[in-house]
C-alpha positions as CSV (number, residue, x, y, z in Angstrom):
1,M,128.5,110.5,103.9
2,F,125.9,112.6,101.9
3,I,126.9,111.3,98.4
4,K,126.9,107.6,99.9
5,A,123.4,108.1,101.2
6,Y,122.2,109.5,98.1
7,L,123.7,106.9,96.0
8,E,122.0,104.2,98.4
9,S,118.6,105.6,98.1
10,P,116.0,104.5,95.8
11,I,116.3,107.4,93.5
12,G,120.2,107.2,93.5
13,Q,120.1,103.4,92.9
14,S,117.6,104.0,89.9
15,Y,119.9,106.3,88.5
16,L,122.9,104.3,88.7
17,E,120.9,101.2,87.4
18,S,120.1,103.3,84.5
19,M,123.6,104.0,83.7
20,Q,124.9,100.7,83.7
21,K,126.1,98.9,80.8
22,E,124.6,95.2,80.1
23,T,127.4,93.2,80.6
24,A,127.6,89.7,83.0
25,I,129.0,92.3,85.6
26,K,127.1,95.5,85.9
27,V,129.6,98.5,85.6
28,I,129.6,102.1,85.1
29,G,132.0,103.5,83.0
30,L,134.2,106.8,83.7
31,K,132.3,108.5,81.0
32,E,128.9,107.8,82.5
33,F,129.9,108.3,86.0
34,N,131.0,111.9,85.0
35,Y,127.5,112.6,84.1
36,L,126.1,111.7,87.5
37,K,123.8,114.1,88.9
38,V,124.1,114.5,92.8
39,P,121.9,117.1,94.5
40,V,124.0,120.0,96.2
41,L,123.2,120.6,99.9
42,S,124.1,123.1,102.2
43,V,126.2,122.2,105.6
44,E,123.2,122.6,107.6
45,Q,121.1,120.5,105.3
46,Q,123.7,117.7,105.4
47,G,123.5,117.9,109.1
48,A,119.8,117.1,108.9
49,E,120.9,114.1,106.5
50,K,123.1,113.0,109.6
51,E,120.4,113.1,111.8
52,F,118.1,111.2,109.7
53,K,120.9,108.5,109.1
54,E,121.0,108.3,113.0
55,A,117.3,107.8,113.4
56,I,117.3,104.9,110.8
57,N,120.2,103.1,112.6
58,K,118.2,103.5,115.8
59,A,115.0,102.2,114.2
60,T,117.0,99.3,112.7
61,E,118.4,98.3,115.9
62,K,114.9,98.5,117.4
63,Q,113.5,96.0,114.7
64,K,116.7,93.8,115.3
65,K,115.8,93.4,118.9
66,A,112.1,92.9,118.3
67,Y,113.1,89.9,115.7
68,E,115.5,88.7,118.5
69,D,112.6,88.9,121.2
70,C,110.3,86.9,118.7
71,Y,112.7,84.3,118.0
72,E,113.5,83.9,121.9
73,K,109.6,83.5,122.2
74,M,109.6,80.9,119.5
75,G,112.7,79.0,120.8
76,I,114.8,79.4,117.7
77,R,117.0,82.3,118.9
78,A,120.2,80.3,119.1
79,A,119.6,79.0,115.6
80,V,119.2,82.3,114.0
81,S,121.6,84.3,116.2
82,E,124.3,86.1,114.7
83,N,126.9,85.8,117.4
């Protein structure tokens, strides 16, 4: 979970982009991947990362609900609903 969060972070994305080869499809070769630097966190620090991820998920759900409420007031909720 931690490595996934790191690689999805702006720093991780920037680092991955800098390693990509210029081709039609962006790829990172095994050789480049072996040089990928990932910070090492203690178990306690990784637990804090889990709490952060849960807070982000909760905020994302709150934002989604706010958009849905706004769409409802505009009368367009049915047109933009994901369900």
